[in-house]
N, C-alpha and C positions, 0 to 999 in steps of 0.2 A: 942432105936434106936438113932444113932449119927446124927449130923447135915448133914454130907457128905450123909449118907444113905437116910435121909429124902429129901435132896435137889436133889438128882440124881435119886430117885425112878421114873421111867417112864419118865425122862427128859435127854436130852443131852445138855451139855454146851460146848462151844469151847472158849478157853482162849482169843484168839485175838478178837473174836466177842463180847463175854459177859463180859470182864473185866470192860469196861466203865459202863455196867449196874449194876455190882455188887458194884462198887464204889458209884454210885448214890443211890442205895438202902441202903447201910450202911450210907451214908450221910443223908438220909431221916430218918432213924432209930436213928441215933445219935442226931438229932434235935427233935425227938418226943418221945423217950422212955427214962424212967429213969433207968430201969433195963435191963439186958441182954435179948434180944428179943427171942421169939420162932421162930423156922424155918418158921412157918406159916406167922408170921409177916414179916419176910425177903422176902417170896415169894409174899406177898401182896404189899410190897414196891418196888419190882423189876419192873423196867420199861419194858414195852412190847418191844419185838425185832421189829425193823422197817427195812425192806429191803432197802438198798440204792437205791435211785431213779436215773435212768439214764436219763440225760438230752438229749433232741433231739439235733441233730447237726444242726446248722443253716448255710445253704449253699445257696447262691444265684447263679444264672447264672453268674452274673458279677464277684463274687469272683472265681468261677471255671475258667473263661477266664483269670483272672489275674494270677491265679496259673499256667494255661497252658503256659502263655506268659513267666512267670519266669522260668519255666522248660526249655522252649525253649532257653532262654538266657544262663542258666547254661549249657546246652548241647552244645551250640556254643562256650562257653569259654573252655570247656573240651575236645572238639573235636581236635585231632591233625590234622595239615594241611597236605594234600598231596603235594608232590613235585610241582605240578602245582600251587597250592595255596600258597606255601611258598613265602615269601618276597624275593626279589633279595638282595644280599649282598650289603653293602654300598660301594660307590666308594672310592678308596684310594686316598687322596689328596696328592700331591707331598710333601707338608710340614709335612705330618703325619708320624712319626717314633716313635718307642718305646723310652720312656724316663721317668725318675723318677718323674719329676714335670715340671713346666713351665720354670724352669731354665736350664733344660737339653737342650744339643744341638745335632745335628746329630754327630758331632765328639766326643762329651763327653756326652753320654745320661744320666750318673749318676753325678750329680752335687756334690760339695764338701760337701755341707750341708746334703744331703741325705746319702752320703757315711759315714760321721761321725756318723749320726744317727743309720745307719745299724751296724756300728762297735761297738757302744755303746750298742745296743740291742742284737746283736748276737755274738759279739766278732770279732777278727781280721780275715781277709780272709787268709786262708791257701793256698798257692800256691804250686802245685805238680809239680815235674819234669816230663818231658815228658817220661823219662826212667821208672819212677815208674808206669806210667799208661800203656805203651805199652810193657814193658819188656825191657832188655838190647838190644841195637843194636849192631850188629856184623859188624865191618869194613870190 
C-alpha cells in the first residue's frame, strides 16, 4: 500500500484547511526522526483539526446609537435638496463681471499677461470671416 492509500483510507483531506497541518506534521517528523517515517508516524504527528472559533460581536447600546447618528448624517449629506430647500442664487454685485484675473477690467476682461499666456499654451487665435461662418452674402 502507498502513502496516499494509507493516508486517505477512511479520511478526507481539504488542501486549504489541511495544508498547515501537513506542514506542522512534517516539521515534527523532521526534528524527531532519523529515517523516512511510516505513514502511521505521520498520522500520529498530524495536529488535530480545530474549528475556527467565531468571536461574539461586542455591541453596546451606545455604539448602536452612534452608528444610527452617523448614518443619519450620511443620509442628510447625500439627500438632494428639493427646490424649496435649495439655496437662493447669490446676488450679482455691480462690479462683478467675467474677467481673466484681478487685472481684467470691464472694457478689457482679458489682460495682456493672460492673453500672452493663452497664446503660448494654445497657439494664436484664428479669426474667422463672417462670410465663412454664415456663407456668402448676396447684395
